[in-house]
PyMOL commands that place a pseudoatom at each C-alpha (Angstrom):
pseudoatom trace, name=CA, resn=MET, resi=1, chain=A, elem=C, hetatm=0, pos=[0.187, 0.120, 0.048]
pseudoatom trace, name=CA, resn=ASP, resi=2, chain=A, elem=C, hetatm=0, pos=[1.317, 3.229, -0.915]
pseudoatom trace, name=CA, resn=THR, resi=3, chain=A, elem=C, hetatm=0, pos=[1.972, 5.444, 2.393]
pseudoatom trace, name=CA, resn=ALA, resi=4, chain=A, elem=C, hetatm=0, pos=[0.981, 8.542, 1.001]
pseudoatom trace, name=CA, resn=SER, resi=5, chain=A, elem=C, hetatm=0, pos=[-2.519, 7.468, 0.536]
pseudoatom trace, name=CA, resn=VAL, resi=6, chain=A, elem=C, hetatm=0, pos=[-2.725, 6.098, 4.073]
pseudoatom trace, name=CA, resn=PRO, resi=7, chain=A, elem=C, hetatm=0, pos=[-4.748, 8.493, 6.520]
pseudoatom trace, name=CA, resn=SER, resi=8, chain=A, elem=C, hetatm=0, pos=[-3.093, 9.955, 9.603]
pseudoatom trace, name=CA, resn=ALA, resi=9, chain=A, elem=C, hetatm=0, pos=[-4.386, 8.670, 13.118]
pseudoatom trace, name=CA, resn=GLU, resi=10, chain=A, elem=C, hetatm=0, pos=[-5.786, 11.721, 13.479]
pseudoatom trace, name=CA, resn=ARG, resi=11, chain=A, elem=C, hetatm=0, pos=[-8.152, 11.784, 10.789]
pseudoatom trace, name=CA, resn=ARG, resi=12, chain=A, elem=C, hetatm=0, pos=[-9.322, 8.169, 11.781]
pseudoatom trace, name=CA, resn=VAL, resi=13, chain=A, elem=C, hetatm=0, pos=[-12.184, 7.946, 14.538]
pseudoatom trace, name=CA, resn=VAL, resi=14, chain=A, elem=C, hetatm=0, pos=[-11.833, 4.873, 17.162]
pseudoatom trace, name=CA, resn=MET, resi=15, chain=A, elem=C, hetatm=0, pos=[-15.640, 3.008, 16.699]
pseudoatom trace, name=CA, resn=GLY, resi=16, chain=A, elem=C, hetatm=0, pos=[-14.924, -0.008, 18.852]
pseudoatom trace, name=CA, resn=LYS, resi=17, chain=A, elem=C, hetatm=0, pos=[-12.778, -2.269, 20.423]
pseudoatom trace, name=CA, resn=ILE, resi=18, chain=A, elem=C, hetatm=0, pos=[-11.719, -6.051, 20.138]
pseudoatom trace, name=CA, resn=VAL, resi=19, chain=A, elem=C, hetatm=0, pos=[-12.795, -7.535, 23.696]
pseudoatom trace, name=CA, resn=GLY, resi=20, chain=A, elem=C, hetatm=0, pos=[-11.717, -11.110, 22.586]
pseudoatom trace, name=CA, resn=ALA, resi=21, chain=A, elem=C, hetatm=0, pos=[-11.968, -14.207, 19.915]
pseudoatom trace, name=CA, resn=HIS, resi=22, chain=A, elem=C, hetatm=0, pos=[-15.024, -16.399, 19.407]
pseudoatom trace, name=CA, resn=GLY, resi=23, chain=A, elem=C, hetatm=0, pos=[-14.889, -19.996, 18.513]
pseudoatom trace, name=CA, resn=VAL, resi=24, chain=A, elem=C, hetatm=0, pos=[-11.896, -21.372, 17.255]
pseudoatom trace, name=CA, resn=GLY, resi=25, chain=A, elem=C, hetatm=0, pos=[-11.690, -20.537, 13.356]
pseudoatom trace, name=CA, resn=GLY, resi=26, chain=A, elem=C, hetatm=0, pos=[-10.745, -17.578, 13.949]
pseudoatom trace, name=CA, resn=MET, resi=27, chain=A, elem=C, hetatm=0, pos=[-13.355, -14.678, 14.582]
pseudoatom trace, name=CA, resn=VAL, resi=28, chain=A, elem=C, hetatm=0, pos=[-13.355, -11.648, 16.777]
pseudoatom trace, name=CA, resn=ARG, resi=29, chain=A, elem=C, hetatm=0, pos=[-15.890, -10.134, 19.506]
pseudoatom trace, name=CA, resn=VAL, resi=30, chain=A, elem=C, hetatm=0, pos=[-15.985, -6.466, 19.131]
pseudoatom trace, name=CA, resn=ASP, resi=31, chain=A, elem=C, hetatm=0, pos=[-17.439, -4.042, 21.296]
pseudoatom trace, name=CA, resn=SER, resi=32, chain=A, elem=C, hetatm=0, pos=[-18.920, -1.313, 19.106]
pseudoatom trace, name=CA, resn=PHE, resi=33, chain=A, elem=C, hetatm=0, pos=[-19.553, 2.297, 19.973]
pseudoatom trace, name=CA, resn=CYS, resi=34, chain=A, elem=C, hetatm=0, pos=[-22.116, 2.690, 16.993]
pseudoatom trace, name=CA, resn=ASP, resi=35, chain=A, elem=C, hetatm=0, pos=[-25.554, 3.300, 17.753]
pseudoatom trace, name=CA, resn=PRO, resi=36, chain=A, elem=C, hetatm=0, pos=[-26.804, 1.175, 16.944]
pseudoatom trace, name=CA, resn=PRO, resi=37, chain=A, elem=C, hetatm=0, pos=[-23.575, -1.137, 17.477]
pseudoatom trace, name=CA, resn=GLU, resi=38, chain=A, elem=C, hetatm=0, pos=[-23.673, -3.525, 14.161]
pseudoatom trace, name=CA, resn=SER, resi=39, chain=A, elem=C, hetatm=0, pos=[-24.339, 0.134, 11.910]
pseudoatom trace, name=CA, resn=LEU, resi=40, chain=A, elem=C, hetatm=0, pos=[-19.687, -0.805, 12.537]
pseudoatom trace, name=CA, resn=LEU, resi=41, chain=A, elem=C, hetatm=0, pos=[-20.777, -3.551, 10.223]
pseudoatom trace, name=CA, resn=LYS, resi=42, chain=A, elem=C, hetatm=0, pos=[-21.433, -1.027, 7.342]
pseudoatom trace, name=CA, resn=TYR, resi=43, chain=A, elem=C, hetatm=0, pos=[-17.675, -0.127, 7.003]
pseudoatom trace, name=CA, resn=LYS, resi=44, chain=A, elem=C, hetatm=0, pos=[-15.467, -2.958, 5.229]
pseudoatom trace, name=CA, resn=GLU, resi=45, chain=A, elem=C, hetatm=0, pos=[-12.304, -1.935, 5.714]
pseudoatom trace, name=CA, resn=TRP, resi=46, chain=A, elem=C, hetatm=0, pos=[-10.882, -1.268, 9.573]
pseudoatom trace, name=CA, resn=TRP, resi=47, chain=A, elem=C, hetatm=0, pos=[-7.485, 0.356, 11.107]
pseudoatom trace, name=CA, resn=LEU, resi=48, chain=A, elem=C, hetatm=0, pos=[-6.773, -1.549, 14.237]
pseudoatom trace, name=CA, resn=SER, resi=49, chain=A, elem=C, hetatm=0, pos=[-4.604, 0.303, 16.244]
pseudoatom trace, name=CA, resn=ARG, resi=50, chain=A, elem=C, hetatm=0, pos=[-3.062, 0.630, 20.142]
pseudoatom trace, name=CA, resn=PRO, resi=51, chain=A, elem=C, hetatm=0, pos=[-0.985, 2.879, 22.123]
pseudoatom trace, name=CA, resn=GLY, resi=52, chain=A, elem=C, hetatm=0, pos=[2.310, 2.352, 20.471]
pseudoatom trace, name=CA, resn=PHE, resi=53, chain=A, elem=C, hetatm=0, pos=[1.299, 0.216, 17.372]
pseudoatom trace, name=CA, resn=PRO, resi=54, chain=A, elem=C, hetatm=0, pos=[0.338, 2.372, 14.419]
pseudoatom trace, name=CA, resn=GLY, resi=55, chain=A, elem=C, hetatm=0, pos=[-2.356, 0.601, 13.095]
pseudoatom trace, name=CA, resn=ARG, resi=56, chain=A, elem=C, hetatm=0, pos=[-2.724, -1.508, 10.047]
pseudoatom trace, name=CA, resn=LEU, resi=57, chain=A, elem=C, hetatm=0, pos=[-5.629, -1.453, 7.402]
pseudoatom trace, name=CA, resn=THR, resi=58, chain=A, elem=C, hetatm=0, pos=[-7.536, -4.873, 7.624]
pseudoatom trace, name=CA, resn=ALA, resi=59, chain=A, elem=C, hetatm=0, pos=[-10.603, -6.105, 5.804]
pseudoatom trace, name=CA, resn=VAL, resi=60, chain=A, elem=C, hetatm=0, pos=[-13.887, -7.069, 7.107]
pseudoatom trace, name=CA, resn=ILE, resi=61, chain=A, elem=C, hetatm=0, pos=[-15.193, -10.413, 5.541]
pseudoatom trace, name=CA, resn=ARG, resi=62, chain=A, elem=C, hetatm=0, pos=[-18.369, -11.157, 7.775]
pseudoatom trace, name=CA, resn=GLY, resi=63, chain=A, elem=C, hetatm=0, pos=[-19.958, -9.704, 10.671]
pseudoatom trace, name=CA, resn=GLN, resi=64, chain=A, elem=C, hetatm=0, pos=[-22.959, -10.483, 12.615]
pseudoatom trace, name=CA, resn=ALA, resi=65, chain=A, elem=C, hetatm=0, pos=[-24.707, -8.914, 15.995]
pseudoatom trace, name=CA, resn=SER, resi=66, chain=A, elem=C, hetatm=0, pos=[-24.638, -11.245, 18.665]
pseudoatom trace, name=CA, resn=THR, resi=67, chain=A, elem=C, hetatm=0, pos=[-25.466, -10.925, 22.927]
pseudoatom trace, name=CA, resn=ARG, resi=68, chain=A, elem=C, hetatm=0, pos=[-21.987, -10.388, 23.117]
pseudoatom trace, name=CA, resn=GLY, resi=69, chain=A, elem=C, hetatm=0, pos=[-21.179, -7.985, 20.998]
pseudoatom trace, name=CA, resn=LEU, resi=70, chain=A, elem=C, hetatm=0, pos=[-20.398, -8.189, 17.256]
pseudoatom trace, name=CA, resn=LEU, resi=71, chain=A, elem=C, hetatm=0, pos=[-18.937, -11.684, 15.567]
pseudoatom trace, name=CA, resn=VAL, resi=72, chain=A, elem=C, hetatm=0, pos=[-16.875, -11.042, 13.058]
pseudoatom trace, name=CA, resn=THR, resi=73, chain=A, elem=C, hetatm=0, pos=[-14.037, -12.279, 10.214]
pseudoatom trace, name=CA, resn=LEU, resi=74, chain=A, elem=C, hetatm=0, pos=[-11.478, -10.075, 9.556]
pseudoatom trace, name=CA, resn=ALA, resi=75, chain=A, elem=C, hetatm=0, pos=[-8.669, -11.084, 6.740]
pseudoatom trace, name=CA, resn=ASP, resi=76, chain=A, elem=C, hetatm=0, pos=[-5.679, -12.914, 7.452]
pseudoatom trace, name=CA, resn=VAL, resi=77, chain=A, elem=C, hetatm=0, pos=[-6.844, -14.012, 11.382]
pseudoatom trace, name=CA, resn=ASN, resi=78, chain=A, elem=C, hetatm=0, pos=[-7.575, -17.636, 10.714]
pseudoatom trace, name=CA, resn=ASP, resi=79, chain=A, elem=C, hetatm=0, pos=[-7.211, -19.338, 14.574]
pseudoatom trace, name=CA, resn=ARG, resi=80, chain=A, elem=C, hetatm=0, pos=[-8.432, -18.262, 18.032]
pseudoatom trace, name=CA, resn=ASP, resi=81, chain=A, elem=C, hetatm=0, pos=[-5.143, -17.811, 18.937]
pseudoatom trace, name=CA, resn=ALA, resi=82, chain=A, elem=C, hetatm=0, pos=[-4.872, -14.949, 15.814]
pseudoatom trace, name=CA, resn=ALA, resi=83, chain=A, elem=C, hetatm=0, pos=[-7.928, -13.668, 16.768]
pseudoatom trace, name=CA, resn=ALA, resi=84, chain=A, elem=C, hetatm=0, pos=[-6.510, -13.934, 20.841]
pseudoatom trace, name=CA, resn=ALA, resi=85, chain=A, elem=C, hetatm=0, pos=[-3.925, -11.587, 20.017]
pseudoatom trace, name=CA, resn=MET, resi=86, chain=A, elem=C, hetatm=0, pos=[-5.868, -9.048, 18.811]
pseudoatom trace, name=CA, resn=LYS, resi=87, chain=A, elem=C, hetatm=0, pos=[-8.206, -8.543, 21.883]
pseudoatom trace, name=CA, resn=GLY, resi=88, chain=A, elem=C, hetatm=0, pos=[-7.465, -4.783, 23.164]
pseudoatom trace, name=CA, resn=LEU, resi=89, chain=A, elem=C, hetatm=0, pos=[-6.906, -3.417, 19.418]
pseudoatom trace, name=CA, resn=HIS, resi=90, chain=A, elem=C, hetatm=0, pos=[-8.616, -0.445, 19.024]
pseudoatom trace, name=CA, resn=ILE, resi=91, chain=A, elem=C, hetatm=0, pos=[-10.838, 0.148, 15.450]
pseudoatom trace, name=CA, resn=SER, resi=92, chain=A, elem=C, hetatm=0, pos=[-10.777, 3.625, 13.985]
pseudoatom trace, name=CA, resn=VAL, resi=93, chain=A, elem=C, hetatm=0, pos=[-12.235, 4.385, 10.420]
pseudoatom trace, name=CA, resn=ASP, resi=94, chain=A, elem=C, hetatm=0, pos=[-11.454, 6.997, 8.340]
pseudoatom trace, name=CA, resn=ARG, resi=95, chain=A, elem=C, hetatm=0, pos=[-13.063, 10.112, 9.281]
pseudoatom trace, name=CA, resn=GLU, resi=96, chain=A, elem=C, hetatm=0, pos=[-13.849, 11.246, 5.761]
pseudoatom trace, name=CA, resn=ARG, resi=97, chain=A, elem=C, hetatm=0, pos=[-16.147, 7.768, 5.748]
pseudoatom trace, name=CA, resn=LEU, resi=98, chain=A, elem=C, hetatm=0, pos=[-17.952, 8.758, 7.826]
pseudoatom trace, name=CA, resn=PRO, resi=99, chain=A, elem=C, hetatm=0, pos=[-21.363, 10.729, 8.289]
pseudoatom trace, name=CA, resn=VAL, resi=100, chain=A, elem=C, hetatm=0, pos=[-21.648, 14.583, 9.121]
pseudoatom trace, name=CA, resn=LEU, resi=101, chain=A, elem=C, hetatm=0, pos=[-23.095, 15.284, 12.277]
pseudoatom trace, name=CA, resn=SER, resi=102, chain=A, elem=C, hetatm=0, pos=[-26.340, 17.127, 13.018]
pseudoatom trace, name=CA, resn=GLU, resi=103, chain=A, elem=C, hetatm=0, pos=[-24.980, 20.770, 15.621]
pseudoatom trace, name=CA, resn=ASN, resi=104, chain=A, elem=C, hetatm=0, pos=[-24.741, 19.179, 18.897]
pseudoatom trace, name=CA, resn=GLN, resi=105, chain=A, elem=C, hetatm=0, pos=[-23.685, 15.614, 17.630]
pseudoatom trace, name=CA, resn=TYR, resi=106, chain=A, elem=C, hetatm=0, pos=[-20.131, 14.602, 18.541]
pseudoatom trace, name=CA, resn=TYR, resi=107, chain=A, elem=C, hetatm=0, pos=[-17.817, 11.875, 17.659]
pseudoatom trace, name=CA, resn=TRP, resi=108, chain=A, elem=C, hetatm=0, pos=[-16.324, 10.599, 21.253]
pseudoatom trace, name=CA, resn=THR, resi=109, chain=A, elem=C, hetatm=0, pos=[-12.752, 11.015, 20.006]
pseudoatom trace, name=CA, resn=ASP, resi=110, chain=A, elem=C, hetatm=0, pos=[-13.182, 14.913, 19.594]
pseudoatom trace, name=CA, resn=LEU, resi=111, chain=A, elem=C, hetatm=0, pos=[-14.311, 15.630, 23.275]
pseudoatom trace, name=CA, resn=GLU, resi=112, chain=A, elem=C, hetatm=0, pos=[-11.365, 13.432, 24.426]
pseudoatom trace, name=CA, resn=GLY, resi=113, chain=A, elem=C, hetatm=0, pos=[-9.013, 15.690, 25.855]
pseudoatom trace, name=CA, resn=LEU, resi=114, chain=A, elem=C, hetatm=0, pos=[-11.206, 18.723, 25.850]
pseudoatom trace, name=CA, resn=PHE, resi=115, chain=A, elem=C, hetatm=0, pos=[-11.559, 20.872, 29.262]
pseudoatom trace, name=CA, resn=VAL, resi=116, chain=A, elem=C, hetatm=0, pos=[-14.540, 20.789, 31.505]
pseudoatom trace, name=CA, resn=VAL, resi=117, chain=A, elem=C, hetatm=0, pos=[-15.702, 23.540, 33.028]
pseudoatom trace, name=CA, resn=ASN, resi=118, chain=A, elem=C, hetatm=0, pos=[-19.025, 24.120, 35.305]
pseudoatom trace, name=CA, resn=SER, resi=119, chain=A, elem=C, hetatm=0, pos=[-20.984, 27.034, 35.131]
pseudoatom trace, name=CA, resn=ALA, resi=120, chain=A, elem=C, hetatm=0, pos=[-19.526, 28.418, 38.181]
pseudoatom trace, name=CA, resn=GLY, resi=121, chain=A, elem=C, hetatm=0, pos=[-16.451, 28.703, 36.627]
pseudoatom trace, name=CA, resn=GLN, resi=122, chain=A, elem=C, hetatm=0, pos=[-14.996, 25.874, 38.167]
pseudoatom trace, name=CA, resn=SER, resi=123, chain=A, elem=C, hetatm=0, pos=[-12.665, 23.084, 36.299]
pseudoatom trace, name=CA, resn=LEU, resi=124, chain=A, elem=C, hetatm=0, pos=[-13.397, 19.660, 36.427]
pseudoatom trace, name=CA, resn=GLY, resi=125, chain=A, elem=C, hetatm=0, pos=[-10.271, 18.549, 34.972]
pseudoatom trace, name=CA, resn=VAL, resi=126, chain=A, elem=C, hetatm=0, pos=[-10.217, 17.385, 31.293]
pseudoatom trace, name=CA, resn=VAL, resi=127, chain=A, elem=C, hetatm=0, pos=[-11.857, 14.694, 29.133]
pseudoatom trace, name=CA, resn=ASP, resi=128, chain=A, elem=C, hetatm=0, pos=[-9.784, 11.312, 29.445]
pseudoatom trace, name=CA, resn=HIS, resi=129, chain=A, elem=C, hetatm=0, pos=[-12.240, 8.936, 27.724]
pseudoatom trace, name=CA, resn=LEU, resi=130, chain=A, elem=C, hetatm=0, pos=[-15.845, 7.847, 27.626]
pseudoatom trace, name=CA, resn=PHE, resi=131, chain=A, elem=C, hetatm=0, pos=[-18.038, 5.128, 28.460]
pseudoatom trace, name=CA, resn=ASP, resi=132, chain=A, elem=C, hetatm=0, pos=[-21.663, 4.245, 27.736]
pseudoatom trace, name=CA, resn=SER, resi=133, chain=A, elem=C, hetatm=0, pos=[-23.683, 3.374, 30.771]
pseudoatom trace, name=CA, resn=GLY, resi=134, chain=A, elem=C, hetatm=0, pos=[-26.246, 1.594, 29.312]
pseudoatom trace, name=CA, resn=ALA, resi=135, chain=A, elem=C, hetatm=0, pos=[-28.650, 4.965, 29.374]
pseudoatom trace, name=CA, resn=HIS, resi=136, chain=A, elem=C, hetatm=0, pos=[-26.200, 7.548, 28.101]
pseudoatom trace, name=CA, resn=PRO, resi=137, chain=A, elem=C, hetatm=0, pos=[-22.518, 8.351, 27.494]
pseudoatom trace, name=CA, resn=ILE, resi=138, chain=A, elem=C, hetatm=0, pos=[-20.395, 8.945, 30.869]
pseudoatom trace, name=CA, resn=LEU, resi=139, chain=A, elem=C, hetatm=0, pos=[-17.181, 11.620, 30.190]
pseudoatom trace, name=CA, resn=VAL, resi=140, chain=A, elem=C, hetatm=0, pos=[-14.095, 10.425, 32.622]
pseudoatom trace, name=CA, resn=THR, resi=141, chain=A, elem=C, hetatm=0, pos=[-12.229, 13.701, 33.353]
pseudoatom trace, name=CA, resn=GLN, resi=142, chain=A, elem=C, hetatm=0, pos=[-8.841, 13.800, 35.047]
pseudoatom trace, name=CA, resn=ASP, resi=143, chain=A, elem=C, hetatm=0, pos=[-7.767, 16.504, 37.191]
pseudoatom trace, name=CA, resn=GLY, resi=144, chain=A, elem=C, hetatm=0, pos=[-4.486, 15.464, 39.071]
pseudoatom trace, name=CA, resn=ASP, resi=145, chain=A, elem=C, hetatm=0, pos=[-5.679, 12.125, 40.840]
pseudoatom trace, name=CA, resn=LYS, resi=146, chain=A, elem=C, hetatm=0, pos=[-9.077, 13.312, 40.523]
pseudoatom trace, name=CA, resn=GLN, resi=147, chain=A, elem=C, hetatm=0, pos=[-11.272, 11.916, 38.597]
pseudoatom trace, name=CA, resn=ARG, resi=148, chain=A, elem=C, hetatm=0, pos=[-14.790, 12.211, 37.789]
pseudoatom trace, name=CA, resn=LEU, resi=149, chain=A, elem=C, hetatm=0, pos=[-17.625, 10.608, 35.740]
pseudoatom trace, name=CA, resn=ILE, resi=150, chain=A, elem=C, hetatm=0, pos=[-20.193, 13.057, 34.605]
pseudoatom trace, name=CA, resn=PRO, resi=151, chain=A, elem=C, hetatm=0, pos=[-23.312, 12.035, 32.570]
pseudoatom trace, name=CA, resn=PHE, resi=152, chain=A, elem=C, hetatm=0, pos=[-23.134, 13.211, 28.844]
pseudoatom trace, name=CA, resn=VAL, resi=153, chain=A, elem=C, hetatm=0, pos=[-27.058, 14.552, 29.095]
pseudoatom trace, name=CA, resn=TRP, resi=154, chain=A, elem=C, hetatm=0, pos=[-27.469, 17.105, 26.691]
pseudoatom trace, name=CA, resn=GLU, resi=155, chain=A, elem=C, hetatm=0, pos=[-29.045, 20.403, 27.982]
pseudoatom trace, name=CA, resn=ARG, resi=156, chain=A, elem=C, hetatm=0, pos=[-29.366, 18.814, 31.484]
pseudoatom trace, name=CA, resn=VAL, resi=157, chain=A, elem=C, hetatm=0, pos=[-25.754, 18.621, 32.226]
pseudoatom trace, name=CA, resn=VAL, resi=158, chain=A, elem=C, hetatm=0, pos=[-23.331, 19.470, 29.379]
pseudoatom trace, name=CA, resn=LEU, resi=159, chain=A, elem=C, hetatm=0, pos=[-24.689, 22.988, 28.473]
pseudoatom trace, name=CA, resn=SER, resi=160, chain=A, elem=C, hetatm=0, pos=[-22.352, 23.305, 25.622]
pseudoatom trace, name=CA, resn=VAL, resi=161, chain=A, elem=C, hetatm=0, pos=[-19.312, 22.195, 23.653]
pseudoatom trace, name=CA, resn=ASP, resi=162, chain=A, elem=C, hetatm=0, pos=[-16.856, 24.590, 22.147]
pseudoatom trace, name=CA, resn=GLN, resi=163, chain=A, elem=C, hetatm=0, pos=[-14.521, 22.913, 20.295]
pseudoatom trace, name=CA, resn=SER, resi=164, chain=A, elem=C, hetatm=0, pos=[-12.140, 25.946, 18.749]
pseudoatom trace, name=CA, resn=LEU, resi=165, chain=A, elem=C, hetatm=0, pos=[-12.399, 26.939, 22.836]
pseudoatom trace, name=CA, resn=ARG, resi=166, chain=A, elem=C, hetatm=0, pos=[-11.474, 22.945, 23.586]
pseudoatom trace, name=CA, resn=GLN, resi=167, chain=A, elem=C, hetatm=0, pos=[-14.432, 23.493, 26.270]
pseudoatom trace, name=CA, resn=ILE, resi=168, chain=A, elem=C, hetatm=0, pos=[-17.377, 21.548, 27.983]
pseudoatom trace, name=CA, resn=LEU, resi=169, chain=A, elem=C, hetatm=0, pos=[-19.332, 23.441, 29.685]
pseudoatom trace, name=CA, resn=VAL, resi=170, chain=A, elem=C, hetatm=0, pos=[-21.531, 21.379, 32.252]
pseudoatom trace, name=CA, resn=ASP, resi=171, chain=A, elem=C, hetatm=0, pos=[-24.179, 22.350, 35.443]
pseudoatom trace, name=CA, resn=TRP, resi=172, chain=A, elem=C, hetatm=0, pos=[-21.940, 19.397, 37.535]
pseudoatom trace, name=CA, resn=ASP, resi=173, chain=A, elem=C, hetatm=0, pos=[-21.019, 20.141, 40.913]
pseudoatom trace, name=CA, resn=PRO, resi=174, chain=A, elem=C, hetatm=0, pos=[-17.068, 19.450, 41.367]
pseudoatom trace, name=CA, resn=ASP, resi=175, chain=A, elem=C, hetatm=0, pos=[-17.502, 17.165, 44.778]
pseudoatom trace, name=CA, resn=PHE, resi=176, chain=A, elem=C, hetatm=0, pos=[-19.361, 14.594, 42.561]
for i in range(1, 176): cmd.bond("trace and resi %d" % i, "trace and resi %d" % (i + 1))
show_as sticks, trace
zoom trace
């Protein structure tokens, strides 16, 4: 592959994570960050990466939803050992292939690293990552050694997101 045509990691959006092997034929179990989860399967090429590993492009052969996440067959993964070795890899898609979001919609990766302040002007840290609680996404902020879990509930908790200022304004007590 011509490296000039390879999108940089900054132009990719993390869409899921490989969480383990399934069966003996090389299928992987995937935790999709998409809504609905199976919409990740419409992308037939995924970038697989982890910290310290720049990533590699792989093809999705087939996939299906299950009660344990998505079950996916990837090119060049032919046995359980190869599938198990992929545990922990992040799945990314080139940003240009993703739909344009409506106002007040965000890809989680675009919120990571933003500063969080409450309406009283108190700093609540920097968004380290997000996760889905089942009811709504949770912002996990880091402020020195203090970690906060702030529900991403638009207009009730999250009042605004200003990507140009790299700031999220929330209605949240700093003692939580």
